[in-house]
C-alpha positions in Angstrom: 115.9 89.3 76.4 112.3 88.0 76.3 111.9 84.3 76.2 109.0 81.9 76.0 107.5 80.5 79.2 105.0 77.9 80.0 102.3 79.0 82.4 103.8 76.9 85.2 107.3 78.4 84.7 105.9 81.9 84.8 103.9 81.2 87.9 107.0 79.9 89.6 108.8 83.1 88.8 106.1 85.4 90.1 107.7 85.8 93.6 111.0 86.9 92.2 109.3 89.2 89.6 107.0 90.7 92.2 109.9 91.4 94.4 111.9 93.2 91.7 108.7 95.0 90.5 108.0 96.3 94.0 111.6 97.6 94.4 111.4 99.2 90.9 108.1 101.0 92.0 109.7 102.1 95.2 112.8 103.4 93.7 110.8 105.3 90.9 108.7 106.9 93.6 112.0 107.8 95.5 113.6 109.1 92.4 110.6 111.3 91.4 110.5 112.8 94.9 114.2 113.5 94.9 114.1 115.0 91.4 111.2 117.2 92.5 113.0 118.3 95.6 116.2 119.1 93.7 114.2 121.1 91.1 112.5 123.1 93.9 115.9 123.8 95.5 117.3 125.0 92.2 114.3 127.1 91.5 114.6 128.6 95.0 118.3 129.4 94.4 117.6 131.0 91.0 114.8 133.2 92.5 117.1 134.3 95.4 119.8 135.5 93.1 123.2 135.7 94.7 122.5 133.7 97.9 125.1 131.1 98.6 123.4 127.6 98.3 123.6 125.1 101.1 126.0 122.9 99.2 125.7 119.9 101.6 121.9 119.8 101.2 122.2 120.2 97.4 124.8 117.3 97.3 122.6 115.0 99.4 119.7 115.7 97.1 121.8 115.0 94.0 123.2 111.8 95.6 119.7 110.6 96.5 118.5 111.3 92.9 121.5 109.4 91.4 121.2 106.5 93.9 117.5 106.0 93.4 117.7 106.1 89.6 120.5 103.5 89.7 118.5 101.2 92.0 115.5 101.6 89.7 117.6 100.6 86.7 118.9 97.6 88.6 115.4 96.4 89.5 114.2 96.8 85.9 117.2 95.0 84.7 116.4 92.1 87.0 112.9 91.8 85.5 114.5 91.9 82.1 117.1 89.2 83.0 114.2 86.9 84.1 113.0 87.3 80.5 109.5 88.8 81.1 108.4 92.1 79.8 107.7 95.1 82.0 104.7 96.8 80.3 103.7 99.5 82.8 105.6 100.2 85.9 102.9 102.5 87.3 100.3 99.8 86.9 102.7 97.0 87.9 102.0 95.2 84.6 104.1 92.3 83.4 103.8 90.1 80.4 105.4 86.6 79.9 105.7 85.5 76.3 104.2 82.1 75.5 102.6 80.1 72.6 99.0 79.5 72.1 97.8 77.7 69.0 101.3 78.1 67.4 101.4 81.9 67.9 103.2 84.0 70.4 100.9 85.6 72.9 101.4 87.0 76.4 100.5 85.7 79.8 99.5 88.9 81.5 100.0 89.6 85.3 99.3 92.8 87.3 100.7 93.5 90.7 98.2 92.6 93.3 96.8 89.6 91.3 97.2 86.3 93.1 98.5 84.5 90.0 98.5 84.5 86.2 94.9 84.4 85.3 94.9 86.2 81.9 96.4 86.2 78.5 96.3 88.4 75.4 97.6 88.6 71.8 100.8 90.6 71.1 98.9 93.5 69.7 96.0 93.5 72.1 97.6 94.6 75.3 96.0 94.8 78.8 92.5 95.9 77.5 92.4 92.7 75.4 93.0 90.4 78.3 91.1 87.1 78.3 90.9 84.6 81.1 93.0 81.6 81.1 90.5 78.8 80.6 90.7 75.1 79.7 90.7 75.9 76.0 93.8 78.1 76.5 95.5 75.4 78.6 94.9 72.8 75.9 96.4 75.0 73.1 99.2 76.5 75.2 102.9 75.8 74.6 105.9 77.5 76.2 109.6 77.1 75.9 109.8 74.2 78.3 107.3 72.1 76.4 108.9 69.2 74.5 109.3 69.7 70.8 108.6 73.4 70.9 111.1 76.3 71.1 
């Protein structure tokens, strides 16, 4: 469930979030490859008509597909347990909810960035990213700040 973070809290969680995100991307790629191989095998079997399938090969492909999708779900669940929002797996885009000027906004981080350097409103998304500057820092509040939920 999403929660509110201070900038410092979100920054401290980045290594854990990045690890889970990289695993999710790896397992998504593995799943897509396994799914495509399985579809190709099924297509080949249907085109060949009464040919007896290589059941062992088919079973291995099905097991790899199931395993990779389960590991993908686990990695995504870890990101969700942390409390941040996975916005785009292909881009590696993560949002951390926070407060700025008494409104909920998102601290925005993309895989490959060296830290959280941007924020945006809830409705703006990635294209509406603005740099975190001294004005943002002054008006920023997260869950861990005293007196604010």
